[in-house]
Backbone as JSON, one array per atom type, in Angstrom:
{
  "sequence": "XXXXXXXXXXXXXXXXXXXXXXXXXXXXXXXXXXXXXXXXXXXXXXXXXXXXXXXXXXXXXXXXXXXXXXXXXXXX",
  "N": [[44.91, 36.72, 0.18], [42.43, 36.21, 1.39], [41.1, 38.47, 0.91], [40.56, 38.51, -1.93], [39.34, 36.54, -2.17], [36.67, 37.44, -1.12], [36.04, 39.41, -2.64], [35.85, 38.27, -5.04], [33.54, 36.68, -4.25], [31.84, 38.76, -3.7], [31.44, 39.65, -6.32], [30.35, 37.87, -7.71], [27.9, 37.57, -6.32], [26.77, 40.01, -6.88], [26.48, 39.8, -9.89], [24.72, 37.37, -9.75], [22.41, 38.47, -8.68], [21.83, 40.41, -10.77], [21.21, 38.29, -12.58], [18.93, 37.28, -11.61], [17.32, 39.38, -11.66], [16.87, 39.54, -14.35], [15.76, 37.46, -15.19], [13.23, 37.47, -13.81], [11.57, 39.61, -14.59], [10.23, 43.22, -14.0], [6.64, 43.07, -13.3], [4.0, 44.76, -14.29], [0.73, 45.66, -13.69], [-2.22, 47.33, -14.87], [-5.21, 48.42, -13.86], [-8.46, 49.49, -14.3], [-10.86, 48.99, -13.61], [-11.53, 48.07, -11.19], [-12.1, 50.04, -9.42], [-14.03, 52.77, -9.42], [-13.16, 55.56, -9.09], [-10.57, 55.69, -9.3], [-7.14, 54.44, -10.53], [-5.81, 51.62, -10.48], [-2.36, 50.42, -9.91], [-0.37, 47.87, -10.08], [2.63, 46.73, -9.13], [5.02, 44.27, -9.57], [7.95, 42.86, -8.62], [11.28, 41.58, -8.45], [13.13, 41.72, -5.21], [14.68, 44.6, -4.89], [17.4, 46.92, -4.07], [16.61, 50.13, -3.75], [14.28, 50.12, -5.5], [11.56, 50.66, -4.83], [11.81, 53.6, -4.96], [12.55, 53.88, -7.74], [9.99, 53.12, -8.53], [8.39, 55.19, -7.76], [9.44, 57.4, -8.79], [8.99, 57.04, -11.44], [6.24, 56.95, -11.69], [5.7, 59.71, -10.61], [7.12, 61.15, -12.71], [5.34, 60.51, -14.81], [3.22, 62.27, -14.01], [1.48, 60.95, -12.12], [-0.98, 60.96, -9.59], [-0.54, 59.86, -6.81], [-2.81, 58.31, -4.05], [-3.19, 56.47, -2.35], [-1.28, 53.76, -1.13], [-0.03, 50.44, -0.65], [2.38, 48.53, 0.34], [4.61, 45.85, 0.12], [7.12, 43.33, 0.85], [9.26, 40.76, -0.16], [11.37, 40.36, 1.71], [14.9, 40.93, 2.22]],
  "CA": [[44.1, 35.76, -0.53], [41.06, 36.35, 1.96], [40.64, 39.65, 0.04], [40.39, 38.28, -3.2], [37.79, 35.7, -2.09], [35.59, 38.22, -0.6], [35.87, 40.31, -3.92], [34.98, 37.25, -6.19], [32.22, 36.51, -3.86], [30.79, 39.87, -3.89], [31.1, 39.98, -7.73], [29.25, 36.69, -7.96], [26.72, 37.81, -5.49], [26.16, 40.88, -7.8], [25.91, 38.91, -10.96], [23.4, 36.53, -9.46], [21.38, 39.58, -8.51], [21.38, 40.67, -12.01], [20.67, 37.35, -13.3], [17.54, 36.92, -11.07], [16.12, 40.69, -12.04], [16.95, 39.41, -15.85], [14.82, 35.94, -15.32], [12.01, 37.68, -13.35], [11.4, 41.35, -15.18], [8.93, 43.6, -13.32], [5.3, 42.89, -13.83], [3.16, 45.71, -14.03], [-0.71, 45.36, -13.99], [-3.04, 48.53, -14.7], [-6.72, 47.99, -13.3], [-9.26, 50.65, -14.4], [-12.13, 48.39, -13.62], [-11.89, 47.46, -9.85], [-12.42, 51.03, -8.8], [-14.48, 53.82, -10.27], [-12.6, 56.65, -8.77], [-9.14, 55.65, -9.28], [-6.62, 53.6, -11.46], [-4.92, 50.69, -9.42], [-1.2, 49.88, -10.61], [0.42, 46.81, -9.2], [4.06, 46.64, -9.63], [5.65, 43.09, -9.17], [9.3, 42.6, -9.06], [12.38, 41.15, -7.43], [13.53, 42.37, -4.41], [16.01, 45.22, -5.24], [17.48, 48.01, -3.34], [16.09, 51.28, -4.45], [13.13, 49.69, -6.57], [10.32, 51.58, -4.36], [11.92, 54.86, -5.14], [12.43, 53.77, -9.04], [8.56, 53.08, -9.09], [7.62, 56.55, -7.34], [9.84, 58.5, -9.49], [8.24, 57.08, -12.77], [4.92, 57.61, -11.42], [5.75, 61.14, -10.78], [7.44, 61.51, -14.14], [3.96, 60.48, -15.8], [2.01, 63.03, -13.42], [0.43, 60.29, -11.6], [-1.31, 61.26, -8.05], [-0.91, 58.67, -5.59], [-3.55, 58.78, -3.11], [-3.09, 55.44, -1.36], [-0.18, 52.78, -1.5], [0.18, 49.27, -0.11], [3.91, 47.99, 0.07], [5.05, 44.33, 0.84], [8.15, 42.99, 0.52], [9.74, 39.35, 0.11], [12.67, 40.54, 2.4], [16.16, 41.28, 1.68]],
  "C": [[42.57, 35.74, 0.01], [40.38, 37.55, 0.93], [40.15, 39.52, -1.28], [39.14, 37.43, -3.32], [36.79, 36.53, -1.95], [35.19, 38.98, -1.88], [35.27, 39.35, -4.76], [33.67, 37.06, -5.69], [31.25, 37.54, -3.98], [30.39, 40.06, -5.51], [30.22, 38.84, -8.15], [27.91, 36.88, -7.39], [26.03, 38.9, -6.52], [25.67, 40.26, -9.15], [24.79, 37.99, -10.79], [22.18, 37.41, -9.27], [20.94, 39.92, -9.95], [20.56, 39.78, -12.92], [19.22, 37.1, -12.87], [16.77, 38.16, -11.68], [16.03, 40.18, -13.78], [15.8, 38.36, -15.92], [13.38, 36.53, -14.81], [11.86, 39.28, -13.6], [10.38, 41.88, -14.37], [7.88, 43.55, -14.17], [4.5, 44.12, -13.7], [1.8, 45.69, -14.4], [-1.48, 46.99, -13.97], [-4.43, 47.98, -14.61], [-7.62, 49.4, -13.45], [-10.52, 50.34, -14.29], [-12.74, 48.41, -12.27], [-12.42, 48.77, -9.2], [-13.04, 52.22, -9.8], [-14.06, 55.32, -10.16], [-11.2, 56.67, -9.01], [-8.59, 54.45, -10.32], [-5.6, 52.82, -10.4], [-4.06, 50.16, -10.3], [-0.58, 49.03, -9.41], [1.64, 46.55, -9.79], [4.66, 45.32, -8.51], [6.91, 42.9, -9.31], [10.22, 42.06, -8.21], [12.73, 42.02, -6.43], [15.16, 43.14, -4.74], [16.23, 46.69, -4.69], [17.12, 49.26, -4.22], [14.59, 51.22, -5.41], [11.78, 50.54, -6.0], [10.72, 53.07, -4.96], [11.94, 55.0, -6.7], [10.87, 54.1, -9.33], [7.99, 54.57, -8.92], [7.93, 57.35, -8.27], [9.25, 58.47, -11.04], [6.91, 57.35, -12.74], [4.95, 58.86, -11.43], [6.07, 61.8, -11.99], [6.24, 61.51, -14.77], [2.91, 61.3, -14.97], [0.93, 62.33, -12.78], [0.24, 61.0, -10.06], [-1.47, 60.07, -7.37], [-1.53, 58.9, -4.26], [-3.53, 57.61, -1.96], [-2.09, 54.38, -1.95], [-0.07, 51.77, -0.35], [1.73, 48.86, -0.7], [4.25, 46.65, 0.78], [6.45, 43.89, 0.18], [8.72, 41.5, 0.72], [10.9, 39.28, 0.88], [13.88, 40.75, 1.41], [16.73, 42.41, 1.86]]
}
């Protein structure tokens, strides 16, 4: 019974995380005004395993050159 309980608990945790991501979709702000030599891209999203890799992959696919990055996390 304990295994079933853990499995159910894990499933509910996964569903809760999916719900949080749906309720708080990533927000992307592109700023071309603040810096004359660069575009500032700010990505704000719910904490998710692998999110930084996803962001870097998208920027790379768009042929962006990242010269400086600041990263912060809300934990998790």
